[in-house]
SERO-4910 file (N, C-alpha, C, O; in steps of 0.05 Angstrom, whole numbers):
BEGIN
 pado doro    nc1    nc2    nc3   cac1   cac2   cac3    cc1    cc2    cc3    oc1    oc2    oc3
  Unk    A     17    -24      0      0      0      0     17     25      0     11     45    -13
  Unk    A     40     24     15     57     48     17     68     55    -11     68     79    -18
  Unk    A     76     35    -27     86     40    -53     64     50    -72     69     66    -90
  Unk    A     40     40    -68     17     49    -85     13     78    -80      7     93    -99
  Unk    A     15     87    -55     11    116    -49     34    132    -62     29    154    -72
  Unk    A     58    122    -60     81    136    -72     78    139   -102     84    160   -113
  Unk    A     68    117   -114     64    118   -143     43    139   -151     47    153   -171
  Unk    A     22    141   -135      2    162   -140     15    189   -137      7    208   -151
  Unk    A     34    192   -119     47    218   -114     62    228   -139     64    252   -142
  Unk    A     73    210   -155     87    220   -179     68    221   -203     77    227   -225
  Unk    A     43    215   -199     22    219   -219     27    204   -245     25    216   -267
  Unk    A     35    179   -243     37    163   -267     10    160   -280    -10    155   -266
  Unk    A      9    163   -306    -17    162   -320    -31    135   -317    -17    115   -319
  Unk    A    -57    135   -312    -71    110   -309    -76     96   -335    -68    105   -357
  Unk    A    -87     72   -333    -92     55   -356   -107     68   -378   -104     62   -401
  Unk    A   -125     87   -371   -141    100   -392   -124    115   -412   -132    118   -435
  Unk    A   -100    123   -403    -82    136   -422    -73    117   -444    -69    125   -467
  Unk    A    -69     91   -437    -61     72   -456    -84     67   -476    -79     63   -500
  Unk    A   -109     68   -466   -132     62   -483   -137     85   -503   -145     80   -526
  Unk    A   -133    110   -494   -141    133   -510   -119    142   -529   -124    159   -546
  Unk    A    -95    130   -528    -74    139   -545    -61    114   -557    -56     94   -543
  Unk    A    -55    115   -582    -43     92   -596    -13     90   -588     -1    109   -578
  Unk    A     -3     65   -592     26     61   -587     43     81   -603     64     89   -594
  Unk    A     34     88   -627     49    106   -644     54    133   -630     76    144   -633
  Unk    A     34    143   -615     38    168   -601     58    165   -579     74    183   -574
  Unk    A     56    143   -565     75    138   -543    103    137   -554    122    149   -543
  Unk    A    107    121   -574    134    117   -586    145    143   -597    168    149   -593
  Unk    A    128    159   -609    137    185   -620    146    203   -597    167    217   -600
  Unk    A    132    203   -575    140    219   -552    168    211   -542    185    227   -537
  Unk    A    172    185   -540    198    175   -530    220    180   -549    243    186   -541
  Unk    A    214    177   -575    235    182   -595    243    211   -596    267    218   -599
  Unk    A    224    229   -592    229    258   -594    239    270   -568    253    290   -568
  Unk    A    233    257   -545    238    271   -519    253    255   -499    261    265   -478
  Unk    A    258    229   -504    271    212   -484    297    199   -495    319    207   -487
  Unk    A    293    179   -512    316    163   -520    328    171   -547    352    165   -552
  Unk    A    313    185   -563    323    193   -589    313    175   -612    299    156   -607
  Unk    A    322    181   -636    312    168   -660    333    148   -670    357    152   -668
  Unk    A    323    126   -681    340    104   -691    355    113   -716    345    129   -732
  Unk    A    379    103   -719    393    106   -745    377     91   -766    362     73   -760
  Unk    A    380    100   -791    365     85   -813    378     58   -818    401     53   -810
  Unk    A    363     41   -831    375     16   -840    395     23   -863    388     39   -881
  Unk    A    418     11   -863    438     19   -883    431     10   -911    415     -9   -915
  Unk    A    442     24   -931    436     17   -959    447    -10   -966    435    -25   -982
  Unk    A    470    -18   -954    482    -44   -958    486    -57   -931    494    -45   -912
  Unk    A    479    -83   -929    482    -98   -905    490   -127   -912    476   -141   -926
  Unk    A    514   -135   -902    523   -162   -907    532   -176   -881    539   -162   -861
  Unk    A    531   -202   -881    539   -218   -858    561   -237   -867    555   -258   -879
  Unk    A    586   -231   -860    608   -247   -869    616   -267   -847    623   -260   -825
  Unk    A    613   -293   -854    621   -314   -836    652   -316   -837    663   -324   -857
  Unk    A    665   -310   -814    694   -309   -814    706   -333   -799    730   -338   -801
  Unk    A    689   -348   -784    700   -371   -769    677   -388   -760    655   -378   -753
  Unk    A    681   -415   -760    661   -433   -749    675   -457   -738    697   -465   -748
  Unk    A    663   -470   -719    675   -494   -708    658   -506   -686    638   -494   -677
  Unk    A    665   -530   -677    651   -543   -655    656   -529   -628    678   -518   -624
  Unk    A    637   -529   -611    640   -516   -584    626   -533   -563    608   -549   -568
  Unk    A    635   -529   -538    624   -542   -515    622   -572   -518    602   -585   -514
  Unk    A    645   -583   -525    647   -612   -527    630   -624   -549    621   -647   -547
  Unk    A    624   -608   -570    608   -618   -592    578   -613   -588    562   -621   -606
  Unk    A    570   -601   -566    541   -595   -562    531   -573   -579    507   -569   -582
  Unk    A    549   -557   -590    541   -533   -606    561   -528   -628    583   -538   -629
  Unk    A    552   -511   -646    569   -500   -667    574   -470   -661    555   -456   -656
  Unk    A    598   -462   -662    605   -433   -658    608   -421   -686    621   -432   -704
  Unk    A    595   -398   -690    599   -383   -714    606   -354   -707    594   -342   -689
  Unk    A    625   -343   -721    632   -315   -717    628   -300   -744    639   -307   -765
  Unk    A    612   -278   -742    605   -262   -765    616   -234   -762    620   -224   -739
  Unk    A    621   -221   -784    625   -192   -785    601   -180   -799    596   -186   -822
  Unk    A    586   -163   -784    564   -149   -796    574   -123   -808    584   -106   -794
  Unk    A    571   -121   -834    581    -97   -848    558    -81   -859    541    -91   -873
  Unk    A    558    -55   -852    537    -37   -861    551    -15   -878    571     -4   -871
  Unk    A    538    -10   -901    549     11   -918    528     31   -926    504     24   -930
  Unk    A    536     56   -927    518     77   -936    534     99   -950    558     94   -956
  Unk    A    523    122   -954    535    143   -971    562    152   -962    579    160   -978
  Unk    A    567    150   -936    592    162   -925    612    141   -916    632    147   -902
  Unk    A    608    115   -923    628     96   -915    616     70   -905    592     64   -910
  Unk    A    632     55   -891    623     29   -880    629     27   -850    646     41   -840
  Unk    A    615      9   -838    618      4   -809    616    -27   -805    600    -40   -818
  Unk    A    632    -38   -787    632    -67   -783    633    -73   -753    647    -58   -738
  Unk    A    620    -94   -745    623   -104   -717    620   -134   -717    606   -146   -734
  Unk    A    632   -147   -697    632   -176   -694    608   -186   -679    599   -173   -660
  Unk    A    597   -208   -688    575   -222   -674    584   -251   -670    592   -265   -689
  Unk    A    581   -260   -646    587   -288   -638    560   -303   -635    543   -294   -620
  Unk    A    557   -325   -649    533   -341   -648    540   -370   -640    558   -382   -651
  Unk    A    526   -380   -620    528   -409   -614    501   -422   -620    480   -413   -612
  Unk    A    502   -443   -636    478   -458   -644    479   -486   -632    497   -501   -638
  Unk    A    459   -493   -616    458   -520   -606    453   -541   -627    440   -535   -647
  Unk    A    464   -564   -624    458   -586   -642    429   -594   -639    420   -601   -617
  Unk    A    414   -592   -661    385   -597   -660    375   -606   -687    388   -602   -707
  Unk    A    353   -619   -687    341   -629   -712    319   -611   -723    308   -616   -744
  Unk    A    312   -590   -708    292   -571   -716    300   -543   -707    318   -541   -690
  Unk    A    289   -522   -718    296   -495   -711    293   -490   -681    275   -500   -668
  Unk    A    311   -474   -669    312   -469   -641    307   -440   -634    311   -423   -651
  Unk    A    297   -435   -609    294   -407   -600    322   -395   -595    342   -409   -593
  Unk    A    322   -368   -593    348   -355   -591    346   -330   -572    325   -318   -570
  Unk    A    369   -324   -560    372   -299   -544    393   -282   -558    414   -292   -567
  Unk    A    386   -256   -561    406   -236   -569    414   -220   -544    396   -211   -529
  Unk    A    440   -218   -540    449   -205   -515    473   -186   -521    495   -195   -527
  Unk    A    468   -160   -521    490   -141   -524    508   -142   -499    498   -138   -477
  Unk    A    534   -146   -502    552   -148   -479    568   -122   -476    568   -105   -494
  Unk    A    581   -120   -453    595    -95   -446    625    -96   -453    636    -75   -458
  Unk    A    637   -119   -454    666   -120   -454    678   -136   -477    702   -142   -477
  Unk    A    662   -144   -497    672   -159   -519    663   -188   -518    660   -199   -496
  Unk    A    659   -200   -541    648   -227   -542    667   -247   -528    657   -265   -515
  Unk    A    692   -242   -530    712   -260   -517    710   -261   -487    718   -280   -474
  Unk    A    698   -240   -475    697   -238   -446    676   -256   -433    677   -261   -409
  Unk    A    658   -266   -450    636   -282   -439    642   -312   -438    629   -327   -424
  Unk    A    663   -320   -452    669   -349   -454    699   -353   -453    715   -336   -459
  Unk    A    706   -378   -445    735   -386   -445    744   -396   -472    767   -403   -476
  Unk    A    725   -397   -491    730   -409   -517    755   -395   -530    753   -371   -536
  Unk    A    777   -409   -535    801   -397   -546    799   -388   -574    815   -373   -584
  Unk    A    778   -397   -588    775   -389   -617    759   -364   -621    756   -354   -643
  Unk    A    747   -353   -599    732   -328   -602    750   -305   -606    769   -301   -592
  Unk    A    744   -289   -626    760   -265   -633    760   -245   -610    740   -240   -598
  Unk    A    784   -233   -605    787   -213   -584    776   -187   -594    782   -178   -617
  Unk    A    759   -174   -578    748   -148   -585    769   -126   -580    779   -124   -558
  Unk    A    776   -111   -601    796    -90   -598    785    -62   -600    799    -43   -605
  Unk    A    758    -60   -597    746    -34   -598    744    -21   -571    762    -24   -554
  Unk    A    722     -6   -567    719      9   -542    698     -5   -524    674     -2   -529
  Unk    A    707    -20   -503    688    -33   -485    678    -13   -464    687     10   -463
  Unk    A    660    -22   -447    649     -5   -426    672      5   -408    688    -10   -398
  Unk    A    671     32   -403    691     44   -386    719     42   -394    738     48   -379
  Unk    A    724     34   -420    751     30   -430    766      9   -414    791     10   -413
  Unk    A    752    -10   -402    764    -31   -386    768    -56   -404    749    -68   -413
  Unk    A    793    -63   -409    799    -86   -426    797   -111   -409    809   -113   -388
  Unk    A    782   -130   -418    777   -154   -403    791   -178   -416    793   -180   -441
  Unk    A    800   -196   -399    812   -221   -410    791   -240   -420    767   -237   -414
  Unk    A    799   -259   -435    781   -280   -445    767   -294   -421    780   -303   -403
  Unk    A    741   -295   -422    725   -308   -402    722   -292   -376    711   -303   -356
  Unk    A    732   -267   -375    731   -252   -350    703   -245   -341    699   -240   -317
  Unk    A    684   -244   -359    656   -237   -352    637   -261   -357    614   -257   -362
  Unk    A    647   -285   -355    629   -308   -359    609   -311   -336    590   -326   -338
  Unk    A    614   -296   -314    594   -295   -293    568   -282   -301    548   -285   -288
  Unk    A    569   -267   -323    546   -252   -332    526   -268   -350    503   -259   -353
  Unk    A    536   -290   -361    518   -306   -378    528   -335   -378    551   -339   -386
  Unk    A    512   -354   -371    520   -382   -372    517   -393   -400    499   -408   -406
  Unk    A    535   -384   -418    531   -389   -446    528   -419   -452    510   -427   -467
  Unk    A    546   -435   -441    544   -464   -447    518   -476   -437    506   -492   -451
  Unk    A    509   -467   -413    484   -477   -403    460   -469   -421    442   -484   -426
  Unk    A    461   -444   -430    440   -434   -448    438   -452   -472    416   -459   -481
  Unk    A    461   -457   -484    461   -473   -509    453   -502   -503    438   -514   -519
  Unk    A    463   -514   -481    456   -541   -475    426   -544   -469    415   -566   -471
  Unk    A    413   -523   -461    384   -524   -456    368   -519   -482    344   -518   -482
  Unk    A    382   -517   -504    369   -516   -530    364   -488   -542    348   -486   -560
  Unk    A    377   -468   -531    374   -441   -541    399   -433   -557    421   -439   -548
  Unk    A    396   -419   -579    418   -406   -592    425   -381   -576    408   -369   -563
  Unk    A    450   -372   -579    459   -348   -564    475   -331   -583    494   -340   -595
  Unk    A    466   -306   -587    480   -287   -604    488   -262   -588    471   -251   -574
  Unk    A    513   -254   -590    522   -231   -574    541   -213   -590    555   -223   -608
  Unk    A    541   -188   -583    560   -168   -594    565   -147   -573    550   -144   -554
  Unk    A    587   -133   -576    594   -112   -557    579    -86   -565    583    -76   -587
  Unk    A    564    -76   -546    548    -52   -552    565    -28   -560    557    -11   -576
  Unk    A    590    -26   -548    608     -5   -555    619     -6   -583    631     13   -592
  Unk    A    614    -28   -597    623    -30   -625    605    -14   -644    614     -9   -667
  Unk    A    581     -7   -636    564      9   -653    562     38   -644    557     57   -660
  Unk    A    565     42   -618    565     70   -606    582     68   -581    572     58   -560
  Unk    A    607     77   -581    624     75   -557    611     88   -533    598    109   -536
  Unk    A    614     76   -510    602     87   -485    624    100   -469    639     86   -454
  Unk    A    627    126   -472    648    140   -458    640    149   -430    654    165   -418
  Unk    A    618    138   -420    609    144   -393    631    139   -373    645    119   -375
  Unk    A    634    157   -352    617    180   -346    627    206   -360    618    228   -352
  Unk    A    645    204   -379    654    227   -393    632    240   -408    613    227   -416
  Unk    A    634    266   -413    615    280   -430    623    280   -459    610    293   -476
  Unk    A    644    266   -465    653    264   -493    632    252   -511    620    231   -504
  Unk    A    627    264   -533    606    255   -552    617    233   -569    637    237   -583
  Unk    A    605    209   -568    614    186   -584    602    185   -612    610    168   -627
  Unk    A    584    202   -618    570    200   -644    589    199   -668    585    184   -686
  Unk    A    610    216   -668    629    215   -691    643    189   -694    653    182   -715
  Unk    A    645    173   -672    659    148   -672    639    124   -675    648    101   -674
  Unk    A    614    130   -680    593    110   -680    585    103   -709    597    114   -728
  Unk    A    565     86   -712    555     79   -738    543    102   -752    540    102   -777
  Unk    A    536    123   -738    524    147   -751    542    159   -772    533    173   -790
  Unk    A    568    154   -770    587    166   -789    583    157   -818    593    170   -836
  Unk    A    569    134   -822    565    124   -849    542    138   -863    538    135   -888
  Unk    A    525    152   -848    501    164   -860    506    194   -865    518    208   -849
  Unk    A    496    204   -887    499    233   -893    485    251   -873    465    242   -860
  Unk    A    495    275   -869    484    293   -849    454    298   -851    441    301   -831
  Unk    A    445    298   -876    416    304   -880    398    281   -869    374    285   -865
  Unk    A    410    258   -863    394    236   -851    398    235   -821    386    218   -808
  Unk    A    413    253   -809    417    254   -780    394    268   -767    384    288   -777
  Unk    A    385    258   -744    365    273   -728    378    297   -714    402    300   -715
  Unk    A    361    314   -702    372    337   -688    390    329   -665    411    341   -660
  Unk    A    383    307   -652    400    296   -630    408    268   -638    391    251   -645
  Unk    A    433    262   -636    443    234   -639    449    223   -612    466    234   -597
  Unk    A    435    202   -604    437    191   -577    445    162   -577    442    148   -597
  Unk    A    454    152   -554    466    125   -552    445    103   -554    448     84   -569
  Unk    A    423    106   -539    404     83   -537    393     74   -564    394     50   -569
  Unk    A    383     91   -580    372     81   -606    395     69   -624    389     52   -640
  Unk    A    419     79   -620    441     68   -636    448     40   -626    454     22   -643
  Unk    A    448     36   -600    453      9   -590    430    -10   -599    435    -33   -606
  Unk    A    406      0   -599    383    -16   -609    387    -23   -638    381    -45   -647
  Unk    A    397     -4   -654    403     -9   -682    422    -33   -685    418    -50   -702
  Unk    A    442    -35   -667    460    -58   -668    445    -84   -663    450   -104   -678
  Unk    A    428    -85   -643    413   -110   -638    394   -117   -661    390   -140   -667
  Unk    A    384    -96   -675    367   -101   -698    382   -113   -721    372   -130   -736
  Unk    A    407   -105   -724    424   -117   -745    431   -146   -739    433   -163   -757
  Unk    A    434   -152   -713    438   -180   -705    413   -196   -711    414   -219   -720
  Unk    A    390   -184   -706    365   -197   -713    363   -202   -743    353   -223   -751
  Unk    A    372   -183   -759    373   -187   -788    390   -212   -794    383   -228   -811
  Unk    A    413   -214   -781    431   -237   -785    416   -263   -778    418   -282   -794
  Unk    A    403   -264   -756    389   -288   -748    367   -296   -768    361   -320   -771
  Unk    A    356   -277   -781    336   -283   -802    347   -299   -825    332   -312   -839
  Unk    A    373   -298   -828    386   -313   -850    393   -341   -842    402   -356   -859
  Unk    A    389   -348   -817    398   -374   -807    374   -393   -804    356   -388   -787
  Unk    A    372   -414   -820    349   -432   -818    349   -448   -792    328   -460   -786
  Unk    A    371   -448   -777    372   -462   -752    355   -448   -730    350   -460   -709
  Unk    A    348   -423   -735    333   -407   -715    303   -407   -720    294   -404   -743
  Unk    A    288   -411   -699    259   -409   -700    252   -379   -699    254   -367   -677
  Unk    A    244   -368   -721    241   -339   -723    219   -327   -706    218   -303   -701
  Unk    A    201   -344   -696    179   -335   -679    187   -335   -650    171   -327   -632
  Unk    A    212   -344   -644    220   -348   -616    248   -336   -611    267   -350   -604
  Unk    A    250   -310   -616    275   -296   -611    271   -275   -590    252   -259   -591
  Unk    A    289   -274   -570    287   -256   -547    310   -237   -547    332   -243   -558
  Unk    A    306   -213   -536    327   -194   -531    330   -191   -501    311   -188   -487
  Unk    A    355   -193   -491    360   -191   -463    382   -170   -457    400   -167   -473
  Unk    A    380   -156   -435    400   -135   -428    401   -129   -399    381   -133   -384
  Unk    A    424   -120   -390    429   -113   -362    434    -83   -359    448    -71   -375
  Unk    A    422    -72   -338    427    -44   -330    419    -25   -353    396    -25   -361
  Unk    A    438     -9   -363    431      9   -385    421     -7   -409    405      2   -425
  Unk    A    432    -32   -412    422    -48   -434    396    -63   -427    383    -74   -445
  Unk    A    388    -63   -402    361    -71   -395    341    -50   -405    320    -57   -417
  Unk    A    349    -25   -401    333     -3   -412    332     -6   -442    311     -2   -455
  Unk    A    355    -12   -454    358    -14   -482    343    -38   -494    333    -37   -516
  Unk    A    341    -60   -478    325    -83   -487    296    -75   -492    283    -83   -511
  Unk    A    285    -58   -474    258    -48   -477    256    -30   -502    237    -32   -518
  Unk    A    275    -12   -505    276      5   -528    277    -11   -554    263     -5   -573
  Unk    A    293    -32   -554    295    -49   -578    269    -64   -583    259    -65   -605
  Unk    A    258    -76   -562    233    -91   -564    210    -75   -574    193    -84   -589
  Unk    A    208    -50   -565    187    -32   -574    189    -27   -603    169    -27   -618
  Unk    A    213    -22   -613    217    -14   -641    219    -38   -660    214    -34   -684
  Unk    A    225    -61   -651    228    -84   -668    211   -107   -659    218   -121   -640
  Unk    A    188   -110   -672    169   -131   -663    177   -159   -671    163   -178   -664
  Unk    A    200   -162   -683    210   -189   -689    220   -202   -663    224   -227   -662
  Unk    A    224   -187   -642    232   -198   -616    206   -205   -601    190   -188   -593
  Unk    A    202   -231   -597    178   -241   -584    179   -240   -554    158   -242   -540
  Unk    A    203   -237   -543    206   -235   -514    228   -215   -508    249   -214   -520
  Unk    A    222   -197   -488    240   -176   -479    247   -182   -450    230   -185   -433
  Unk    A    273   -185   -444    283   -191   -417    299   -167   -407    322   -163   -416
  Unk    A    287   -152   -389    300   -128   -378    310   -134   -350    295   -141   -332
  Unk    A    336   -132   -346    349   -140   -320    361   -115   -307    379   -102   -318
  Unk    A    351   -108   -284    361    -86   -268    364    -60   -284    384    -46   -282
  Unk    A    344    -54   -299    344    -29   -315    321    -26   -333    310    -46   -343
  Unk    A    312     -2   -338    291      4   -357    263      3   -347    244      5   -362
  Unk    A    260      0   -320    233     -4   -309    228     15   -286    219      6   -264
  Unk    A    234     40   -290    226     60   -270    217     85   -284    224     90   -307
  Unk    A    203    102   -270    191    126   -281    213    144   -293    235    145   -283
  Unk    A    205    158   -315    223    178   -326    232    198   -306    254    209   -307
  Unk    A    214    204   -287    220    225   -267    240    216   -246    248    231   -229
  Unk    A    249    190   -248    269    180   -230    296    177   -243    315    168   -230
  Unk    A    299    185   -268    324    181   -282    345    201   -275    339    225   -272
  Unk    A    371    192   -274    393    211   -270    402    222   -298    424    217   -306
  Unk    A    384    237   -311    389    244   -339    412    263   -343    425    261   -364
  Unk    A    418    280   -324    441    299   -328    467    285   -326    488    295   -336
  Unk    A    468    261   -314    493    246   -311    501    234   -338    525    228   -342
  Unk    A    482    229   -355    487    215   -381    476    232   -404    455    225   -415
  Unk    A    491    253   -412    480    271   -432    476    259   -460    460    270   -476
  Unk    A    489    236   -466    486    224   -492    467    200   -491    463    186   -511
  Unk    A    455    195   -468    435    174   -465    407    184   -470    390    170   -481
  Unk    A    402    209   -461    375    219   -460    373    246   -474    392    262   -474
  Unk    A    350    251   -487    346    277   -500    346    300   -480    339    297   -457
  Unk    A    356    323   -490    355    347   -474    327    355   -467    322    369   -447
  Unk    A    307    346   -483    279    353   -478    269    340   -452    250    349   -440
  Unk    A    283    319   -442    274    306   -418    278    323   -393    266    318   -372
  Unk    A    294    345   -396    298    363   -373    273    377   -364    272    388   -343
  Unk    A    252    376   -381    227    388   -373    214    372   -351    197    383   -336
  Unk    A    221    346   -349    207    328   -331    225    318   -308    215    309   -288
  Unk    A    252    321   -311    270    312   -291    298    324   -297    305    327   -320
  Unk    A    312    331   -276    339    342   -279    355    333   -255    358    347   -235
  Unk    A    366    309   -257    380    296   -234    407    287   -243    411    277   -265
  Unk    A    427    289   -225    454    280   -230    463    261   -209    487    258   -203
  Unk    A    444    246   -196    451    229   -173    442    201   -178    423    195   -193
  Unk    A    457    182   -167    450    154   -167    446    145   -138    455    158   -119
  Unk    A    433    122   -134    431    110   -108    411    122    -89    413    119    -65
  Unk    A    392    137   -100    371    148    -82    349    128    -76    344    110    -92
  Unk    A    337    131    -53    315    114    -46    290    122    -62    290    144    -74
  Unk    A    270    105    -62    245    112    -75    233    137    -63    222    154    -78
  Unk    A    234    139    -37    223    163    -24    237    188    -33    224    209    -38
  Unk    A    263    187    -36    278    210    -45    272    216    -74    270    240    -82
  Unk    A    268    196    -90    261    200   -118    234    213   -121    230    231   -138
  Unk    A    215    205   -105    188    216   -105    189    246    -98    176    262   -110
  Unk    A    204    252    -77    206    280    -68    219    297    -90    210    320    -95
  Unk    A    240    287   -103    253    301   -124    234    305   -148    235    327   -160
  Unk    A    218    286   -154    200    287   -178    178    308   -174    167    318   -194
  Unk    A    172    314   -149    149    332   -144    153    360   -155    134    374   -160
  Unk    A    178    367   -160    184    394   -170    179    397   -200    181    419   -211
  Unk    A    174    375   -214    172    375   -243    144    367   -253    130    352   -239
  Unk    A    136    377   -276    110    368   -287    111    339   -296    133    328   -301
  Unk    A     88    327   -298     86    299   -307     90    298   -338     79    315   -352
  Unk    A    105    278   -347    106    274   -376     80    264   -387     65    252   -372
  Unk    A     73    269   -412     48    259   -423     47    229   -423     25    217   -421
  Unk    A     70    215   -425     71    186   -423     96    180   -406    116    193   -408
  Unk    A     93    159   -389    115    151   -372    127    125   -383    117    113   -402
  Unk    A    148    115   -370    161     91   -379    143     67   -380    146     49   -396
  Unk    A    123     66   -362    104     44   -362     88     43   -388     82     22   -398
  Unk    A     82     66   -400     68     67   -425     86     56   -447     77     43   -466
  Unk    A    111     63   -446    131     53   -465    133     22   -463    133      9   -484
  Unk    A    135     12   -439    136    -17   -435    111    -30   -445    113    -52   -456
  Unk    A     88    -17   -442     63    -29   -451     62    -33   -481     47    -49   -491
  Unk    A     79    -18   -496     79    -20   -525     90    -48   -534     87    -55   -557
  Unk    A    103    -62   -516    113    -89   -522     90   -109   -525     91   -127   -541
  Unk    A     68   -105   -510     45   -123   -512     34   -123   -540     33   -102   -553
  Unk    A     24   -146   -550     19   -171   -536     42   -190   -535     39   -213   -526
  Unk    A     66   -181   -543     90   -198   -540     97   -199   -510     84   -186   -494
  Unk    A    117   -214   -503    123   -219   -475    145   -201   -464    164   -194   -478
  Unk    A    142   -194   -438    162   -179   -424    167   -192   -397    148   -198   -383
  Unk    A    192   -195   -390    200   -204   -363    220   -185   -352    237   -173   -366
  Unk    A    218   -181   -326    236   -162   -311    249   -177   -288    236   -191   -273
  Unk    A    275   -173   -286    290   -185   -264    303   -162   -248    315   -144   -260
  Unk    A    300   -163   -222    310   -142   -204    327   -154   -182    327   -178   -178
  Unk    A    340   -137   -167    358   -146   -145    351   -130   -119    347   -106   -120
  Unk    A    351   -144    -97    342   -133    -72    359   -109    -63    349    -90    -50
  Unk    A    385   -109    -69    403    -88    -60    410    -69    -82    430    -54    -80
  Unk    A    395    -68   -103    400    -51   -126    393    -22   -119    370    -15   -115
  Unk    A    413     -5   -118    408     24   -112    405     40   -137    396     63   -136
  Unk    A    413     29   -160    410     44   -186    381     41   -197    370     59   -208
  Unk    A    370     17   -193    343     11   -203    328     -3   -180    326    -28   -181
  Unk    A    319     11   -160    306     -1   -137    282    -19   -145    266    -10   -161
  Unk    A    280    -43   -133    258    -60   -140    231    -47   -136    212    -52   -151
  Unk    A    228    -30   -115    203    -17   -110    195      1   -134    172      3   -141
  Unk    A    215     15   -146    209     32   -169    201     15   -193    184     23   -208
  Unk    A    215     -8   -196    207    -26   -218    179    -36   -215    164    -37   -235
  Unk    A    172    -44   -191    145    -54   -186    124    -33   -193    102    -40   -204
  Unk    A    129     -8   -188    110     13   -194    105     14   -224     82     16   -233
  Unk    A    126     13   -240    123     14   -269    108    -11   -279     91     -9   -297
  Unk    A    116    -34   -268    103    -59   -277     73    -58   -272     57    -66   -289
  Unk    A     65    -49   -248     37    -48   -241     21    -29   -260     -2    -34   -266
  Unk    A     35     -7   -268     21     12   -287     20      1   -315      1      7   -330
  Unk    A     39    -16   -323     40    -27   -350     23    -53   -353     15    -60   -374
  Unk    A     19    -66   -330      6    -93   -330    -21    -94   -345    -25   -114   -359
  Unk    A    -39    -74   -343    -64    -76   -357    -62    -80   -387    -78    -93   -400
  Unk    A    -40    -69   -400    -37    -73   -428    -32   -102   -435    -40   -111   -457
  Unk    A    -19   -116   -417    -14   -145   -422    -38   -162   -414    -44   -182   -428
  Unk    A    -52   -154   -393    -76   -169   -385    -97   -168   -407   -114   -186   -409
  Unk    A    -97   -147   -422   -116   -144   -445   -114   -168   -464   -133   -176   -476
  Unk    A    -90   -180   -465    -85   -203   -483    -83   -229   -467    -73   -249   -477
  Unk    A    -92   -228   -442    -91   -252   -425    -63   -259   -416    -57   -282   -410
  Unk    A    -45   -239   -414    -17   -244   -406    -10   -227   -382    -26   -210   -373
  Unk    A     13   -232   -371     24   -216   -349     53   -212   -353     66   -227   -368
  Unk    A     65   -193   -339     93   -188   -340    107   -207   -321    100   -208   -298
  Unk    A    127   -221   -331    143   -238   -313    160   -222   -294    172   -202   -302
  Unk    A    162   -231   -270    176   -216   -249    194   -235   -233    186   -256   -224
  Unk    A    219   -227   -230    239   -243   -214    255   -224   -197    265   -204   -206
  Unk    A    257   -230   -171    272   -214   -152    293   -232   -139    286   -251   -125
  Unk    A    318   -226   -144    340   -242   -132    353   -226   -110    350   -202   -109
  Unk    A    366   -240    -92    381   -227    -70    407   -217    -81    420   -230    -97
  Unk    A    416   -193    -72    442   -183    -80    441   -156    -93    420   -144    -94
  Unk    A    464   -147   -103    466   -120   -114    458   -119   -144    451   -139   -156
  Unk    A    461    -96   -155    456    -90   -184    475   -109   -200    499   -106   -198
  Unk    A    463   -127   -216    480   -146   -230    462   -163   -249    437   -162   -246
  Unk    A    475   -178   -267    461   -199   -281    477   -224   -275    502   -225   -278
  Unk    A    463   -245   -267    476   -270   -258    464   -294   -273    445   -291   -289
  Unk    A    476   -317   -269    465   -341   -281    436   -346   -271    420   -358   -285
  Unk    A    430   -338   -246    403   -341   -236    383   -326   -253    361   -335   -259
  Unk    A    390   -302   -262    373   -286   -279    368   -301   -306    345   -302   -315
  Unk    A    389   -312   -317    386   -326   -343    369   -350   -340    354   -357   -358
  Unk    A    371   -364   -317    354   -388   -313    325   -379   -312    307   -394   -321
  Unk    A    320   -356   -300    292   -346   -300    283   -340   -328    261   -347   -335
  Unk    A    300   -327   -344    293   -321   -372    286   -347   -387    266   -349   -401
  Unk    A    304   -367   -384    300   -392   -399    275   -407   -389    260   -418   -405
  Unk    A    271   -407   -362    248   -421   -352    222   -408   -361    203   -421   -367
  Unk    A    222   -381   -361    198   -367   -371    193   -373   -400    170   -379   -408
  Unk    A    214   -373   -416    210   -379   -445    199   -407   -449    181   -412   -465
  Unk    A    210   -427   -434    202   -455   -437    174   -459   -425    156   -470   -438
  Unk    A    171   -451   -399    147   -460   -384    123   -442   -389    100   -451   -389
  Unk    A    127   -416   -392    105   -397   -396     98   -393   -426     75   -393   -434
  Unk    A    119   -390   -442    114   -385   -471    114   -411   -487    106   -410   -511
  Unk    A    123   -433   -476    123   -458   -491    144   -460   -512    140   -474   -531
  Unk    A    166   -446   -508    189   -448   -527    204   -474   -523    224   -479   -538
***
């Protein structure tokens, strides 16, 4: 009840707002005022298979691709690592943008080392971040796994104020095709969409059963991607993307969010309690649509959210508020938002992935 009262205090729009306005209006508001506009699809797009081989004791095939995009001002390329389980029929798949390079998720010595710009400019050794995804377990359970480093399409110079747009995929497009603001989130989503294009060329993948998963800022980005690309049948947001716009530390990340968002929130702090966030939000007008409305645009496809009890960046209480406001859009189709709360700090763990896989298998019938 306490959280219900707090949610009322920030005046999140009720379900009638979802009924009276189409998804197109919600998405346009977010594109223009929150996350920014997507880069266009390139004039040329190719998927070059540069390596393949057996993996995980023969349980899977490893494939490494270079996704090449070409347009009027040049070309851009990034690596995608795909593991395909041995199967006699098409399999479901997860797309997962990683932070530190494909090689950081697995001990596999044949995976190419990422030499671009990883998160925080921290170079990771092979297998250094395998705690973030149980790749072999995912594949042995019958799911394909496709991953790329998000910094390969738009470098994340956080917390610097340095603008990464000139170093991103935007450089291949002529200026007349650039939006007024070039921002990180839609560019990262563009990368996931190109991976989805790649998966469409693989007969081993069940095209009706492809999920996008992300952690923290990429949890937010998983929702952004799922809203804009309906080819993703399941969106898995982990410790991010599920709190009110009025709770965002938007001034801390000038290339993540539109300058227009300052009308509704102007914060440079992390780690605030829900009560502090509510008090801070009281000084600003309500946005015409909140994050819950954006999440609702995923329906009737599936959305699952995983949170952590000690997460100070994305408090579970704030996530629950958004989920409760978005839930009616899913109930309209006889569905509900999957919810998982693990003990511990802000993170993505093997426990989260088991929840994603169990939900896909047991709830969606994948």
